[in-house]
C-alpha positions in Angstrom: 0.0 0.0 0.0 1.5 3.3 -1.1 -0.5 6.5 -0.1 2.1 8.9 -1.5 0.6 11.7 -3.5 3.4 14.3 -3.4 7.2 14.4 -3.4 7.0 17.6 -1.5 4.4 20.1 -0.2 6.0 23.6 0.3 4.5 26.6 2.2 6.3 29.8 1.3 6.0 33.5 0.5 4.3 34.6 3.7 3.3 38.3 3.3 1.8 40.3 6.1 -0.3 43.5 6.0 -2.3 45.4 8.6 -5.6 43.8 7.4 -4.4 40.3 6.5 -1.7 38.0 5.2 -1.1 35.4 2.6 1.1 32.4 1.8 1.7 30.1 -1.1 1.2 26.3 -1.1 3.2 24.4 -3.8 2.7 20.7 -4.6 5.5 18.8 -6.3 5.3 15.3 -7.9 7.7 13.8 -10.5 8.9 17.3 -11.5 5.5 18.8 -11.9 4.8 21.8 -9.6 1.4 23.4 -8.9 0.8 26.3 -6.6 -2.2 27.9 -4.9 -2.4 30.9 -2.5 -3.7 30.9 1.0 -5.4 34.2 1.8 -6.7 35.8 5.1 -8.5 39.1 5.2 -9.7 41.0 8.2 -12.4 43.7 8.4 -10.3 45.9 10.6 -6.6 46.6 11.1 -4.9 44.0 13.3 -1.4 45.3 13.2 -0.5 43.7 16.6 2.9 42.8 17.9 3.8 39.3 16.7 1.5 39.4 13.7 4.2 37.9 11.4 4.7 34.9 13.8 0.9 34.4 13.9 0.7 34.6 10.1 3.3 31.9 9.7 1.5 29.8 12.3 -1.9 30.1 10.5 -0.2 29.3 7.2 1.2 25.9 8.3 -2.0 24.5 9.8 -3.7 23.2 6.6 -0.6 21.1 5.8 -1.3 19.1 9.0 -3.8 17.0 7.0 -1.3 15.8 4.5 1.6 14.4 6.5 0.5 10.8 5.5 0.8 11.6 1.8 4.0 13.5 1.1 7.7 12.6 1.4 8.5 16.1 2.7 6.6 19.1 4.0 8.8 22.2 3.8 8.3 25.6 5.4 10.4 28.2 3.7 10.6 30.6 6.6 11.8 30.4 10.2 9.4 29.0 12.8 9.3 29.2 16.5 10.4 25.9 17.9 7.0 25.5 19.7 5.2 26.1 16.4 7.2 23.3 14.8 6.5 21.0 17.8 2.8 21.9 17.6 2.8 20.9 13.9 4.6 17.6 14.5 2.4 16.7 17.4 -1.0 17.3 15.8 0.2 15.9 12.5 0.9 12.6 14.2 -2.5 12.4 15.9 -4.3 13.6 12.7 -2.5 11.0 10.5 -3.8 8.2 12.8 -7.3 9.6 12.7 -7.2 10.0 8.9 -5.8 6.6 8.3 -8.4 4.7 10.4 -11.4 6.9 9.6 -10.8 8.0 6.0 -8.5 5.4 4.4 -9.2 2.1 6.1 -12.9 2.9 6.4 -14.6 2.7 3.1 -16.0 6.1 2.5 -16.2 5.9 -1.3 -13.9 8.9 -1.7 -10.6 7.0 -1.9 -9.8 4.9 -4.9 -10.4 1.3 -4.1 -6.9 0.2 -5.1 -5.5 2.4 -2.2 -7.8 1.1 0.5 -5.9 -1.5 2.5 -7.2 -4.7 3.9 -8.1 -3.9 7.5 -6.6 -7.1 8.7 -3.2 -6.3 7.3 -2.6 -2.8 8.7 -0.7 -1.8 11.9 0.6 1.3 13.7 3.5 1.8 11.2 1.0 2.4 8.4 -0.6 5.3 10.3 2.6 7.2 11.0 3.3 10.4 9.0 5.6 9.7 6.1 6.5 13.4 5.7 9.8 14.8 6.9 9.1 18.3 8.1 11.8 20.8 7.2 12.4 24.5 8.1 15.4 26.7 7.4 15.7 27.5 11.1 13.8 27.7 14.4 13.9 30.3 17.1 12.9 30.6 20.8 12.2 34.3 21.4 9.0 36.0 20.5 7.6 39.4 19.7 4.1 38.4 20.8 2.6 40.5 23.7 -0.7 39.3 25.1 -2.5 39.9 28.4 -5.7 37.9 28.3 -8.7 39.0 30.4 -10.5 35.9 31.9 -13.8 37.7 31.6 -13.6 38.0 27.8 -13.7 35.3 25.2 -13.8 34.6 21.5 -16.7 32.2 20.7 -15.9 30.3 17.5 -19.3 30.6 15.7 -20.6 28.4 12.9 -24.4 28.9 13.0 -24.8 25.5 14.7 -26.7 25.0 17.9 -23.6 24.2 19.8 -21.9 27.5 19.2 -25.1 29.5 19.6 -25.7 27.9 23.0 -22.1 28.6 24.0 -22.5 32.2 23.1 -25.9 32.4 24.9 -24.5 31.0 28.1 -21.4 33.2 28.3 -23.3 36.3 27.3 -25.9 35.7 30.0 -23.2 35.2 32.6 -21.7 38.6 31.8 -18.6 37.6 29.9 -17.6 39.9 27.0 -18.2 37.4 24.3 -16.9 38.0 20.7 -18.8 35.9 18.2 -16.2 35.1 15.6 -17.1 33.7 12.1 -14.6 32.5 9.6 -15.9 33.0 6.1 -13.9 30.3 4.5 -15.2 30.6 0.9 -16.8 27.2 1.0 -20.0 25.5 1.9 -19.5 26.0 5.6 -20.2 29.7 5.1 -23.6 29.0 3.7 -24.4 27.2 6.9 -23.2 30.1 9.0 -24.9 32.8 7.0 -28.2 33.2 8.8 -26.5 33.5 12.2 -23.8 35.8 11.0 -26.2 38.3 9.5 -28.1 38.5 12.7 -25.0 38.8 14.9 -23.5 41.5 12.6 -26.7 43.6 13.0 -27.3 43.0 16.7 -24.1 42.1 18.6 -21.4 44.8 18.4 -18.3 42.7 19.1 -19.1 40.3 16.2 -16.0 39.6 14.1 -15.5 38.0 10.7 -12.3 36.8 8.9 -12.4 35.9 5.2 -10.2 33.0 4.1 -10.0 30.8 1.0 -8.8 27.8 3.0 -11.6 25.6 1.9 -10.6 26.3 -1.8 -7.0 25.4 -0.8 -8.1 22.1 0.6 -10.1 21.3 -2.6 -7.1 22.3 -4.7 -4.8 19.9 -2.8 -7.3 17.0 -2.8 -8.0 17.3 -6.5 -4.3 16.7 -7.0 -4.2 13.6 -4.9 -4.0 10.4 -6.9 -5.7 8.3 -4.2 -8.9 10.5 -4.1 -11.7 9.8 -6.5 -12.0 12.6 -9.1 -15.6 13.4 -8.4 -15.4 13.5 -4.6 -17.3 16.8 -4.3 -20.4 15.3 -6.0 -20.2 12.0 -4.2 -20.4 13.4 -0.7 -21.3 16.7 0.9 -21.1 15.2 4.4 -17.4 14.2 4.7 -14.2 15.2 3.0 -11.8 12.7 1.4 -8.9 13.1 3.9 -8.9 16.4 5.8 -9.9 16.2 9.4 -7.9 19.0 11.1 -9.2 22.5 10.4 -10.8 24.0 13.5 -7.5 25.2 15.0 -6.9 27.0 11.7 -10.1 28.9 12.5 -9.0 29.6 16.0 -5.5 30.8 15.0 -7.1 33.1 12.4 -8.6 35.0 15.3 -5.4 35.3 17.4 -4.8 38.9 16.1 -8.3 39.7 17.4 -7.5 38.1 20.7 -4.3 40.2 21.1 -5.9 43.4 19.9 -8.8 43.2 22.5 -7.1 41.3 25.3 -9.3 38.2 25.1 -8.6 35.4 27.6 -10.3 32.4 26.1 -11.1 30.7 22.8 -14.4 28.9 23.2 -15.7 26.1 21.0 -19.1 24.5 21.1 -18.0 21.0 21.8 -20.7 19.0 23.4 -20.5 15.6 25.1 -19.3 12.8 22.7 -20.5 9.4 24.0 -17.7 6.9 23.3 -19.3 4.3 25.5 -18.8 1.0 23.7 -16.6 2.5 21.0 -13.2 1.0 20.2 -10.8 3.9 20.1 -7.9 1.7 19.1 -7.8 -0.1 15.7 -5.2 -2.8 15.3 -2.9 -0.9 17.7 -3.7 2.5 16.2 -5.1 5.0 18.7 -7.6 7.3 17.0 -10.4 9.8 17.7 -13.3 8.7 15.6 -12.5 11.6 13.1 -12.8 14.2 15.8 -9.4 14.8 17.2 -9.5 18.6 17.0 -12.8 18.6 18.9 -11.6 16.3 21.6 -11.1 17.1 25.3 -7.5 15.9 24.9 -6.9 18.4 22.2 -8.5 21.3 24.1 -6.2 20.6 27.1 -3.2 20.3 24.8 -4.0 23.7 23.3 -4.4 25.4 26.6 -0.9 24.2 27.7 0.6 25.1 24.3 -0.9 28.7 24.4 0.6 29.2 27.8 4.0 28.0 26.7 3.9 30.1 23.6 3.1 33.4 25.4 -0.6 33.7 24.8 -2.7 34.2 27.9 -5.4 32.0 26.4 -7.4 29.0 27.4 -9.2 26.8 24.9 -12.4 25.1 26.2 -16.1 24.5 25.8 -18.9 25.3 28.2 -21.1 22.5 27.0 -18.8 19.5 27.5 -21.1 17.8 30.0 -24.3 17.8 27.9 -25.4 15.7 24.9 -26.7 17.1 21.6 -30.2 16.4 22.8 -29.8 18.6 25.8 -28.1 21.3 23.7 -31.3 21.5 21.6 -33.4 21.6 24.8 -31.5 24.4 26.5 -31.1 26.5 23.3 -34.8 26.3 22.3 -36.2 27.0 25.8 -33.7 29.5 27.2 -32.4 31.4 24.2 -35.2 31.2 21.5 -33.9 34.3 19.8 -30.6 32.4 19.1 -32.3 29.1 18.5 -34.2 30.4 15.4 -30.9 31.2 13.8 -29.6 27.6 14.0 -28.4 25.8 10.9 -26.8 22.3 11.2 -26.9 20.9 7.7 -24.3 19.9 5.2 -26.3 21.1 2.2 -28.7 24.0 3.0 -30.9 25.2 0.2 -33.1 28.2 -0.6 -36.8 27.7 -0.4 -39.2 30.6 -0.8 -36.3 33.1 -0.5 -35.2 31.5 2.8 -32.1 29.5 3.5 -33.3 26.2 5.0 -31.7 22.8 5.8 -31.9 20.1 3.2 -33.7 17.7 5.5 -31.8 14.7 4.0 -28.3 14.6 5.3 -27.0 12.8 8.4 -26.9 16.1 10.3 -30.5 16.8 9.6 -31.5 13.4 10.7 -30.1 14.1 14.2 -31.4 17.6 14.4 -35.0 16.6 13.5 -34.9 13.8 16.0 -33.6 16.1 18.8 -36.2 18.7 17.9 -39.0 16.2 18.2 -37.5 14.8 21.5 -37.5 18.4 22.9 -41.1 19.0 21.9 -40.2 21.4 19.2 -41.9 21.4 15.8 -39.1 20.9 13.2 -40.8 23.5 10.9 -39.5 26.2 13.3 -36.0 25.6 11.8 -37.3 25.2 8.2 -37.8 21.4 8.0 -40.7 20.4 5.8 -43.2 17.6 6.3 -41.4 15.3 3.9 -38.2 15.5 5.9 -40.1 14.5 9.1 -42.1 11.7 7.4 -38.9 10.2 6.1 -37.2 10.1 9.5 -38.1 6.4 10.4 -36.5 5.2 7.1 -33.3 7.2 7.7 -33.1 5.8 11.2 -33.5 2.2 10.0 -30.9 2.8 7.3 -28.5 4.3 9.9 -28.3 7.6 8.0 -27.2 9.5 11.1 -24.0 10.3 12.9 -24.9 10.3 16.6 -24.3 7.8 19.4 -26.7 4.8 19.5 -27.8 5.5 23.1 -28.6 9.1 22.2 -30.5 8.1 19.1 -32.6 5.5 21.0 -33.4 7.7 23.9 -34.4 10.6 21.6 -36.6 8.3 19.6 -38.2 7.2 22.9 -38.9 10.7 24.0 -40.2 11.8 20.6 -42.6 8.9 20.5 -44.0 9.8 23.9 -44.4 13.5 23.1 -45.8 13.2 19.6 -47.4 9.8 19.6 -45.0 8.6 16.9 -43.7 5.1 16.2 -40.1 5.9 15.5 -38.0 2.7 15.4 -35.1 1.9 17.7 -36.8 3.7 20.7 -35.3 2.7 24.0 -34.8 4.7 27.2 -31.3 5.7 28.3 -31.9 8.3 31.1 -28.2 9.3 31.3 -28.6 11.0 28.0 -30.5 13.7 29.8 -27.9 14.0 32.6 -24.7 16.1 33.0 -22.0 13.5 32.1 -18.4 13.3 33.1 -15.7 10.9 32.0 -12.0 10.7 31.2 -12.4 10.9 27.4 -15.0 13.6 26.7 -15.9 15.6 29.8 -13.5 16.2 32.6 -14.8 17.9 35.8 -12.4 20.8 35.1 -13.3 21.3 31.5 -14.5 24.9 32.3 -11.3 26.4 33.5 -12.6 28.9 36.2 -14.4 27.5 39.3 -16.8 30.4 39.7 -17.8 30.3 36.0 -18.0 26.5 36.1 -20.5 26.7 39.0 -22.6 29.4 37.2 -22.7 27.3 34.0 -23.8 24.3 36.0 -26.5 26.4 37.7 -28.1 26.9 34.3 -27.5 23.5 32.7 -28.9 21.5 35.6 -32.3 23.2 35.1 -32.6 21.3 31.9 -31.1 18.0 33.0 -32.0 15.2 35.4 -28.9 14.9 37.5 -25.2 14.1 37.3 -23.4 10.9 36.3 -19.8 9.9 35.8 -18.3 6.9 34.1 -16.2 4.8 36.5 -14.5 2.8 33.8 -17.1 0.1 33.6 -20.5 1.8 33.9 -22.3 5.1 34.4 -23.0 5.8 38.0 -25.0 8.7 39.5 -23.1 11.4 41.3 -23.6 14.9 42.7 -22.8 18.4 41.7 -20.6 18.8 44.8 -18.6 15.7 44.0 -18.0 16.9 40.4 -16.9 20.3 41.5 -14.5 18.8 44.1 -13.1 16.4 41.5 -12.5 19.5 39.3 -10.5 21.2 42.0 -13.2 23.7 43.2 -12.9 23.7 47.0 -16.0 24.8 49.0 -18.4 24.8 46.1 -21.3 27.2 46.5 -25.0 25.9 46.6 -26.9 26.6 43.4 
C-alpha cells in the first residue's frame, strides 16, 4: 500500500499586511509543480505585535492534514520551535485519525486500489511519512498578550452548539466576541443566517475571510488516491482532511491580542464513546474528531501558555449531549435558536435559506427537535423530511451515538405519539455527564464560572453521572466540583 501523493508540499511566501496575510502552497510530484495561495482578510486593522509569527503559524496548519501523503513538508521561513513542535504533534495524531477513519474505512472517496485490507494494517501504516523541514527555528517571541479571563472569543458556525455557548457566556456577563470564519466554501452558507443576525445585533461580532476551503479542494484534486468526483459523491465528509478547527482559532489570534481576550471557546458538546473502540489494530484514533476532543483542548491550553498567549481553549457544554443542547437553546435562548443551521447542504426555499432535511446532520437535528417537543418546521424542515425520519433511522443515516438516538426516539414517540424505530430509554442522555475521554470535571477552567454554568444547565437535565471505567453511576454536583479542584463549592 502506497499512499504517497506528493514528493513535496511547500509553504512559502508569507506576506503580512495590517488587514491580512497570505502564503503560497506548492505541490510537487515527479517534476510537476502546482501552486495555490492561502489568503486571510480582516475587516479591521490587526497590526498587533507578533502578527508575522501568527501569520506563519496560521499558514502551516492546513498542511497538518497531508503528512501521510508527502515525502516532505517544507516551510520556507523560520518557525518558533514551539510552532514546529505543535505541527509535528498534531500531524501525528491527525495522521492516525485520517488513516483509520478515511483510508481504512470505506468512504467511497478513496480509490479502491488504495484502500488496504483492514486485517493487514498496523501502527506503522498510520505514521506520518513526511519529513518536516524548516530553514531554522527560534525561541524568542515578539508576541505580547494579556488575556482577560472575563472575555472570550466564541468560534461561531451557526450550529446549535456555538449558539448555545455564546448564549450561556453572554448571559453570565462575559464579554463574548462571536467570531465567524468566512472560508469561501459551503460551511459559510451554513453560518450565513447566524452571521447576518449577529452582525446587526451584537457589536463585538468579528469575521475573517479566508480561502482555506478552496485550498483544501485544490490539494485533494491533485491527490491520486482521491476519486475525481469526490465533491459530487459526498457533501457530508471530506476525502482526507480532518484537522481544520484550529486554523479557524489561529485566524482570530490577532483579534485576541488586539482586544485582550482570555479564552477561545468552541461549542464541543459531550461525545459518548461508551462501547466504541478507540484503538484499531494498535492505532489510537479519535473517531475523526481529534480537534474537537477534550485531549486536544487541554493540549492547546498548555501550548498557548508556553507560547506566550494568555489564552485557554475550552467548551462550556462539554457535559451535555446534543439532545440537551437543543433543549436548552430552544427553551432558554429562543432568539438564538431560530438562527440555527446544522446541515451539510442548505438550500433556498421561498427566499429563505433552510436545511436540506436529508443529510445525516438533519436526521439528528429533526430527532432532537421532536424529542424536545419542538416542531421541526421552526427551523425550516418540511413535512417530507419529518415523514422520512423512520426510514433514515432504520438505514442508519445518522452520525450520533446509539444511546442518544434510541433515547431521543423514545422521548419523541412519547411526546408526539409517533412510532419511530429503535426507541429505548437511556436516562443518562438527559444528565450532565463526566468521563475521562470527553468531559473532565475541570473542562470549564474557572471555578466560579463553572458553577454558574452548572446552575443553568442543571435546570434542563435530570442529574449528574460519571463513568467509573465500567458503567455510568449517579453522582452529585458537589462531587464533580471537588473532582475538578473547586474547593468549597457554593450551593446553586
